SEDORO-535714 format. One record per atom (N, C-alpha, C, O): x, y, z. Coordinates in steps of 0.1 Angstrom, whole numbers, padded with zeros to 4 digits, always signed. Layout:
REM SEDORO-535714
XYZ...
//
This chain:
REM SEDORO-535714
-0369+0177+0644-0356+0176+0638-0355+0163+0630-0360+0152+0634-0349+0164+0618-0349+0153+0609-0336+0145+0611-0326+0150+0614-0338+0132+0609-0327+0123+0610-0323+0118+0596-0333+0114+0589-0311+0116+0593-0307+0111+0580-0306+0096+0582-0298+0090+0589-0314+0089+0574-0315+0074+0574-0304+0069+0565-0304+0072+0553-0296+0061+0570-0285+0055+0562-0289+0040+0558-0292+0032+0567-0289+0037+0546-0292+0024+0541-0279+0016+0541-0269+0020+0536-0281+0004+0545-0269-0005+0546-0267-0013+0533-0256-0019+0531-0277-0012+0524-0275-0020+0511-0265-0013+0503-0264-0001+0502-0257-0022+0496-0247-0017+0487-0251-0020+0472-0258-0029+0470-0245-0012+0464-0249-0013+0449-0240-0024+0444-0228-0024+0444-0247-0034+0438-0241-0045+0432-0235-0042+0418-0224-0046+0415-0243-0036+0410-0239-0033+0396-0234-0019+0395-0242-0010+0396-0221-0016+0392-0216-0003+0391-0222+0005+0379-0222+0017+0379-0227-0003+0369-0233+0004+0357-0247+0008+0358-0254+0012+0349-0253+0007+0371-0267+0009+0373-0271+0023+0369-0282+0025+0363-0263+0033+0372-0267+0047+0370-0261+0052+0356-0262+0064+0354-0256+0044+0348-0251+0048+0335-0262+0050+0325-0259+0057+0315-0273+0044+0326-0283+0044+0316-0282+0034+0306-0290+0033+0297-0271+0026+0307-0268+0015+0297-0261+0004+0305-0251-0001+0301-0268-0001+0315-0262-0010+0324-0258-0023+0318-0248-0029+0321-0267-0028+0308-0264-0041+0302-0250-0040+0294-0242-0050+0295-0248-0029+0287-0236-0028+0280-0223-0028+0289-0214-0035+0287-0224-0020+0300-0213-0019+0309-0211-0032+0317-0199-0035+0321-0221-0039+0319-0220-0052+0325-0212-0062+0317-0203-0069+0321-0215-0062+0304-0208-0070+0294-0193-0065+0293-0184-0073+0293-0191-0052+0293-0178-0046+0292-0169-0050+0303-0157-0054+0301-0175-0049+0316-0167-0053+0327-0163-0068+0328-0152-0072+0332-0172-0076+0323-0170-0091+0323-0158-0094+0313-0150-0102+0316-0159-0087+0301-0148-0089+0291-0135-0084+0296-0125-0090+0294-0135-0072+0302-0122-0066+0308-0116-0075+0318-0104-0077+0319-0125-0081+0327-0120-0090+0337-0113-0102+0331-0102-0107+0335-0118-0108+0320-0112-0119+0313-0099-0115+0306-0090-0123+0306-0099-0103+0301-0087-0098+0294-0075-0097+0304-0064-0100+0302-0079-0092+0317-0069-0091+0327-0064-0104+0332-0052-0106+0334-0073-0114+0333-0069-0127+0338-0060-0134+0328-0051-0141+0332-0062-0132+0315-0054-0139+0305-0043-0130+0300-0036-0134+0290-0041-0118+0306-0030-0110+0303-0029-0107+0288-0018-0108+0282-0040-0103+0282-0041-0099+0268-0048-0086+0267-0053-0081+0277-0048-0080+0255-0054-0068+0253-0063-0067+0241-0064-0078+0234-0070-0056+0238-0079-0055+0227-0071-0057+0214-0059-0055+0213-0078-0061+0203-0072-0063+0190-0069-0077+0187-0070-0086+0195-0065-0080+0174-0062-0093+0170-0071-0097+0158-0077-0089+0152-0071-0110+0156-0079-0115+0144-0094-0113+0147-0099-0114+0158-0101-0109+0136-0116-0107+0137-0123-0119+0139-0121-0129+0132-0132-0119+0149-0141-0131+0152-0154-0130+0144-0157-0120+0138-0162-0140+0145-0175-0140+0138-0186-0133+0146-0196-0139+0150-0184-0120+0149-0193-0113+0158-0205-0108+0150-0205-0106+0138-0216-0105+0158-0228-0099+0152-0225-0085+0148-0216-0078+0152-0233-0080+0139-0233-0066+0134-0238-0057+0146-0243-0062+0156-0236-0044+0144-0240-0035+0154-0255-0036+0156-0259-0036+0168-0263-0036+0146-0277-0037+0147-0282-0050+0154-0291-0050+0162-0276-0061+0150-0279-0074+0156-0276-0074+0171-0284-0079+0179-0264-0069+0174-0260-0069+0188-0269-0061+0197-0273-0064+0208-0273-0049+0191-0282-0040+0199-0296-0046+0201-0302-0045+0212-0301-0053+0191-0314-0059+0192-0315-0071+0200-0324-0073+0208-0305-0081+0198-0306-0094+0204-0302-0093+0219-0307-0101+0227-0292-0084+0222-0287-0083+0236-0293-0071+0244-0289-0069+0255-0302-0064+0237-0308-0052+0244-0298-0042+0248-0298-0038+0260-0289-0039+0239-0278-0029+0242-0281-0016+0235-0286-0016+0224-0276-0005+0241-0276+0008+0234-0263+0010+0229-0253+0013+0236-0261+0008+0216-0248+0009+0210-0247+0019+0199-0256+0020+0190-0237+0028+0200-0233+0036+0188-0221+0030+0182-0216+0020+0186-0217+0036+0171-0205+0030+0163-0193+0030+0172-0185+0020+0171-0190+0040+0180-0178+0040+0188-0178+0028+0198-0168+0021+0200-0189+0027+0205-0190+0016+0215-0190+0003+0209-0183-0007+0215-0196+0001+0197-0196-0012+0191-0181-0015+0187-0177-0027+0189-0174-0006+0181-0160-0009+0176-0151-0012+0188-0143-0021+0187-0153-0005+0199-0145-0008+0211-0148-0022+0217-0139-0029+0221-0161-0025+0217-0165-0039+0222-0159-0050+0213-0155-0060+0218-0160-0048+0200-0155-0058+0191-0140-0060+0192-0135-0071+0192-0132-0049+0194-0118-0050+0196-0115-0058+0209-0105-0066+0209-0123-0056+0219-0120-0064+0232-0124-0078+0230-0118-0087+0235-0135-0081+0222-0138-0095+0219-0128-0102+0211-0125-0113+0213-0122-0094+0201-0111-0100+0193-0099-0103+0202-0092-0113+0199-0097-0096+0212-0086-0099+0221-0087-0112+0229-0078-0119+0232-0100-0116+0231-0103-0129+0238-0105-0140+0228-0106-0152+0232-0106-0137+0215-0110-0147+0205-0100-0159+0205-0105-0170+0204-0087-0157+0206-0078-0169+0206-0078-0177+0219-0073-0189+0218-0084-0172+0230-0084-0180+0242-0093-0192+0241-0105-0190+0236-0089-0204+0245-0096-0216+0243-0103-0221+0256-0110-0231+0255-0103-0213+0267-0110-0218+0279-0125-0218+0277-0130-0209+0270-0131-0227+0283-0146-0229+0281-0153-0217+0287-0163-0212+0282-0148-0211+0299-0155-0200+0305-0155-0188+0296-0165-0180+0295-0144-0186+0289-0143-0175+0279-0152-0177+0267-0159-0168+0263-0152-0189+0262-0160-0192+0251-0175-0190+0254-0183-0186+0246-0179-0194+0266-0193-0192+0271-0197-0177+0270-0208-0174+0267-0187-0169+0274-0190-0154+0274-0191-0149+0260-0199-0141+0256-0182-0154+0251-0181-0149+0237-0193-0154+0229-0196-0147+0219-0198-0166+0232-0209-0171+0224-0221-0162+0223-0229-0163+0214-0223-0153+0233-0234-0144+0233-0233-0134+0222-0243-0128+0218-0221-0132+0217-0219-0121+0207-0216-0127+0193-0214-0120+0183-0217-0140+0191-0214-0147+0179-0226-0146+0170-0238-0148+0174-0224-0142+0157-0235-0141+0147-0241-0155+0145-0235-0165+0146-0254-0154+0141-0262-0167+0139-0256-0174+0127-0253-0169+0117-0254-0187+0129-0249-0196+0119-0233-0197+0119-0228-0205+0111-0227-0190+0128-0212-0191+0129-0208-0198+0143-0216-0199+0152-0196-0202+0143-0191-0209+0155-0177-0203+0159-0170-0197+0151-0174-0205+0172-0161-0200+0177-0150-0210+0174-0138-0206+0175-0153-0222+0170-0143-0232+0166-0136-0228+0153-0143-0227+0143-0123-0226+0154-0116-0221+0142-0113-0233+0133-0109-0244+0138-0115-0231+0120-0111-0241+0111-0096-0241+0109-0089-0230+0109-0089-0253+0108-0075-0253+0106-0071-0246+0093-0078-0248+0083-0060-0238+0093-0056-0231+0081-0053-0241+0070-0047-0251+0072-0058-0237+0058-0055-0245+0046-0040-0245+0042-0034-0234+0042-0034-0256+0040-0020-0257+0037-0019-0255+0022-0026-0262+0014-0010-0247+0018-0007-0245+0004+0000-0257-0002+0009-0263+0005-0004-0262-0014+0002-0273-0019+0002-0272-0035-0006-0264-0040+0009-0281-0041+0010-0281-0056-0002-0289-0061-0006-0299-0056-0009-0283-0071-0021-0289-0077-0017-0300-0087-0005-0303-0089-0027-0305-0093-0025-0316-0102-0017-0312-0115-0012-0321-0122-0017-0299-0118-0010-0294-0129+0005-0290-0126+0012-0284-0134+0009-0292-0113+0022-0288-0109+0023-0274-0105+0034-0268-0105+0012-0267-0103+0012-0252-0100+0010-0250-0085+0003-0258-0078+0014-0238-0080+0010-0233-0067+0004-0220-0069+0009-0212-0078-0007-0217-0062-0013-0204-0063-0011-0197-0049-0016-0202-0039-0004-0186-0050+0000-0179-0037-0004-0164-0038-0007-0159-0049-0004-0158-0027-0010-0144-0026+0001-0135-0019+0008-0139-0010+0001-0122-0024+0009-0112-0017+0003-0099-0018-0006-0096-0027+0006-0090-0009+0000-0077-0009+0010-0066-0003+0019-0070+0004+0007-0054-0007+0015-0043-0002+0007-0030-0004+0003-0027-0015+0004-0023+0007-0005-0011+0007-0018-0016+0001-0025-0024+0007-0022-0010-0010-0035-0015-0016-0033-0024-0028-0042-0028-0035-0021-0028-0031-0018-0037-0042-0020-0052-0037-0017-0056-0026-0026-0059-0046-0029-0073-0043-0025-0082-0055-0028-0078-0067-0018-0093-0053-0012-0101-0063-0015-0116-0061-0013-0120-0049-0020-0123-0071-0021-0137-0070-0012-0143-0081-0012-0138-0092-0004-0152-0077+0007-0157-0086+0007-0172-0087+0006-0179-0077+0007-0177-0100+0009-0192-0102+0024-0194-0104+0030-0187-0112+0029-0204-0098+0043-0208-0099+0044-0222-0104+0038-0231-0097+0051-0225-0115+0052-0238-0121+0066-0240-0126+0073-0230-0130+0071-0252-0126+0085-0254-0131+0086-0251-0146+0077-0254-0154+0097-0244-0149+0098-0239-0163+0112-0234-0165+0122-0238-0159+0113-0223-0174+0126-0218-0177+0128-0204-0173+0138-0197-0178+0120-0199-0164+0122-0185-0158+0114-0174-0164+0118-0163-0163+0103-0177-0170+0094-0167-0176+0086-0161-0165+0081-0168-0156+0084-0148-0165+0076-0141-0155+0066-0131-0163+0071-0122-0170+0053-0134-0162+0043-0125-0168+0034-0120-0157+0029-0127-0148+0031-0107-0159+0021-0100-0150+0010-0095-0158+0012-0086-0167-0002-0099-0155-0014-0094-0163-0012-0096-0178-0016-0088-0186-0005-0107-0182-0003-0110-0196+0009-0103-0202+0011-0104-0214+0016-0095-0194+0027-0087-0200+0040-0092-0194+0041-0095-0182+0051-0092-0202+0064-0097-0198+0069-0088-0186+0066-0076-0186+0076-0093-0177+0081-0086-0165+0089-0074-0169+0087-0063-0163+0098-0075-0179+0106-0063-0183+0098-0052-0189+0102-0040-0188+0086-0055-0194+0078-0044-0200+0069-0038-0189+0066-0026-0188+0064-0047-0180+0055-0043-0170+0062-0035-0159+0056-0026-0153+0074-0039-0156+0083-0032-0146+0095-0027-0152+0106-0034-0152+0095-0016-0159+0107-0010-0165+0118-0007-0156+0130-0006-0160+0114-0004-0143+0125+0000-0133+0133-0013-0129+0127-0023-0125+0146-0011-0129+0154-0023-0125+0152-0027-0111+0152-0039-0108+0150-0018-0102+0149-0021-0088+0136-0029-0085+0136-0038-0076+0126-0027-0093+0113-0035-0092+0116-0049-0096+0111-0059-0089+0123-0051-0107+0126-0065-0112+0135-0072-0102+0134-0084-0100+0144-0065-0096+0153-0071-0087+0146-0076-0074+0149-0087-0069+0136-0069-0069+0128-0073-0058+0120-0086-0061+0118-0094-0052+0116-0087-0074+0108-0099-0078+0117-0111-0078+0112-0122-0074+0129-0110-0084+0137-0122-0086+0146-0125-0073+0153-0135-0073+0145-0116-0063+0153-0119-0051+0150-0132-0045+0160-0139-0041+0138-0137-0043+0136-0150-0037+0142-0161-0046+0147-0171-0040+0143-0160-0059+0149-0170-0067+0164-0170-0065+0170-0180-0064+0170-0158-0063+0185-0157-0061+0189-0162-0048+0199-0169-0047+0181-0160-0037+0184-0164-0024+0183-0180-0023+0189-0186-0014+0175-0186-0031+0173-0200-0030+0179-0208-0042+0176-0220-0043+0187-0201-0050+0193-0208-0062+0183-0215-0071+0186-0226-0075+0172-0208-0073+0162-0214-0082+0159-0205-0094+0148-0206-0100+0168-0196-0098+0166-0188-0109+0166-0196-0122+0173-0205-0124+0156-0192-0130+0153-0199-0143+0148-0213-0141+0150-0221-0150+0143-0217-0130+0138-0230-0127+0122-0230-0127+0116-0241-0128+0116-0218-0126+0102-0217-0125+0096-0206-0134+0103-0196-0136+0084-0208-0138+0077-0198-0146+0066-0192-0136+0061-0198-0127+0064-0179-0138+0054-0172-0130+0044-0165-0138+0047-0158-0147+0031-0168-0135+0020-0160-0141+0012-0153-0130+0007-0160-0121+0013-0140-0130+0007-0133-0119-0004-0123-0124-0004-0119-0135-0014-0121-0114-0025-0111-0117-0024-0101-0106-0026-0104-0094-0021-0088-0110-0019-0077-0100-0029-0067-0102-0034-0064-0113-0033-0060-0091-0042-0049-0092-0040-0040-0080-0035-0044-0069-0043-0027-0081-0043-0018-0070-0029-0012-0069-0019-0017-0073-0029+0000-0063-0016+0007-0059-0008+0010-0072-0013+0011-0083+0005+0012-0070+0014+0015-0081+0024+0003-0083+0023-0007-0077+0033+0006-0093+0043-0005-0096+0052-0009-0085+0054-0021-0083+0057+0000-0077+0066-0004-0066+0059-0014-0056+0064-0024-0052+0046-0010-0052+0039-0019-0043+0035-0032-0049+0036-0043-0043+0032-0032-0062+0029-0045-0069+0041-0053-0070+0040-0066-0069+0053-0047-0072+0065-0055-0072+0068-0062-0059+0072-0073-0058+0066-0054-0048+0068-0060-0035+0058-0071-0032+0062-0081-0026+0046-0069-0036+0035-0079-0033+0038-0092-0041+0037-0103-0036+0043-0090-0054+0047-0102-0062+0059-0109-0056+0059-0121-0057+0068-0102-0051+0080-0108-0044+0075-0118-0033+0081-0129-0032+0066-0113-0025+0061-0122-0014+0054-0134-0020+0056-0145-0015+0045-0132-0030+0038-0144-0036+0048-0154-0042+0046-0166-0041+0059-0149-0049+0069-0158-0055+0076-0165-0044+0078-0178-0045+0080-0159-0033+0087-0165-0022+0078-0176-0016+0083-0187-0013+0065-0174-0014+0056-0184-0009+0055-0196-0018+0054-0207-0013+0055-0193-0031+0054-0204-0041+0066-0213-0040+0065-0225-0041+0078-0206-0039+0090-0214-0039+0090-0223-0026+0095-0234-0026+0086-0217-0015+0086-0225-0002+0077-0237-0003+0079-0247+0004+0066-0236-0011+0057-0248-0013+0064-0258-0022+0064-0270-0019+0070-0254-0033+0077-0263-0042+0089-0270-0036+0092-0281-0038+0096-0262-0028+0109-0267-0022+0108-0263-0007+0114-0253-0003+0102-0272+0001+0101-0269+0015+0114-0267+0023+0114-0260+0033+0125-0272+0018+0138-0270+0024+0142-0255+0025+0150-0251+0033+0136-0247+0016+0140-0233+0015+0131-0224+0024+0134-0212+0025+0121-0230+0030+0111-0222+0037+0117-0214+0049+0115-0202+0051+0126-0221+0057+0132-0215+0068+0141-0204+0064+0141-0193+0071+0148-0205+0054+0157-0195+0049+0150-0183+0044+0153-0171+0048+0139-0185+0037+0131-0174+0032+0124-0167+0044+0122-0155+0044+0120-0175+0054+0114-0169+0066+0124-0160+0073+0120-0149+0078+0136-0165+0075+0146-0157+0082+0150-0144+0074+0153-0134+0081+0149-0144+0061+0152-0132+0053+0140-0123+0053+0141-0112+0047+0128-0127+0058+0116-0118+0058+0109-0118+0045+0101-0109+0043+0112-0127+0036+0106-0127+0022+0092-0133+0022+0085-0131+0012+0088-0140+0032+0075-0146+0033+0065-0138+0040+0053-0141+0040+0069-0127+0046+0060-0118+0054+0055-0106+0046+0063-0099+0040+0042-0104+0047+0036-0092+0041+0039-0080+0049+0037-0080+0061+0043-0069+0042+0046-0057+0049+0032-0050+0050+0027-0045+0041+0028-0048+0063+0014-0043+0065+0014-0028+0067+0003-0022+0070+0025-0021+0066+0026-0007+0068+0017+0000+0057+0017-0004+0046+0010+0011+0062+0002+0019+0053+0006+0033+0053+0013+0038+0063+0002+0041+0043+0005+0055+0043-0003+0062+0054-0016+0059+0055+0003+0070+0062-0004+0077+0073-0014+0087+0067-0010+0095+0058-0026+0088+0072-0036+0097+0067-0032+0112+0070-0026+0115+0080-0037+0121+0061-0036+0135+0064-0045+0139+0075-0056+0133+0076-0041+0148+0084-0048+0152+0095-0056+0165+0092-0052+0173+0084-0067+0167+0099-0075+0179+0098-0067+0191+0102-0060+0191+0113-0068+0202+0095-0061+0215+0098-0046+0214+0098-0039+0222+0104-0041+0203+0091-0027+0202+0089-0024+0200+0074-0033+0193+0067-0013+0205+0068-0011+0203+0054-0008+0189+0050-0011+0185+0038-0002+0181+0059+0001+0167+0056-0001+0159+0068-0007+0163+0078+0004+0146+0068+0002+0137+0079+0009+0142+0092+0003+0141+0103+0021+0146+0090+0029+0151+0102+0032+0166+0102+0034+0172+0112+0033+0171+0090+0036+0185+0089+0026+0194+0095+0014+0192+0093+0030+0204+0102+0021+0213+0109+0022+0227+0103+0032+0231+0097+0011+0235+0105+0012+0249+0100+0020+0257+0110+0019+0255+0122+0029+0265+0105+0038+0273+0113+0030+0282+0123+0022+0289+0119+0034+0281+0135+0027+0289+0146+0034+0302+0148+0046+0302+0149+0027+0313+0147+0033+0326+0149+0026+0333+0161+0014+0333+0162+0035+0337+0170+0029+0342+0183+0022+0355+0180+0011+0358+0186+0027+0364+0172+0021+0377+0170+0020+0380+0155+0015+0390+0151
//
């Protein structure tokens, strides 16, 4: 008669039988830190290694999905300044980079009295120079009234000037690319507002409260497979 021998030893690493124990060990360590600091995946991108570098240097079996998931969790811990967290994250930092963040560059007026500011909307990107003048606005070398024939587009551009009583006090030279005229107008409005906030710091809080300094990050929702549009569904017929 056979007796069943029971082993008293317990499994220390839960990822032992996964076939990718090293990856799940890292994943559990990162999840533990996320729970401790009450944060979640996502956030600013850190200086992480590429998928191939991470797989080779850390001996991980990584596909694109696992790599993206791991990076999102690392981004969630990136703002945390505790040394124990930094010690964990340093294993994933690309060679030649550091976890120490550089202080953000402060926008300021250059020696020619100009400010260079940036705005975007959807895929439109605008860089704008703002300098004291008589109210001229040029986009890609074209006058604003010709580049934006729609009145609503011109109104969104001059709104920061109207809200801060600075109409006809500054000239604007802007370089726009991408998307269409409505998005470029919204992007230019943000760039103009940021330039005014640098020239006249007293107006920054007012512009911030009005939401004129914030880039609208919304994007068009993608079309789905087997659907005619992003949300529209094919009509279902029972018989």
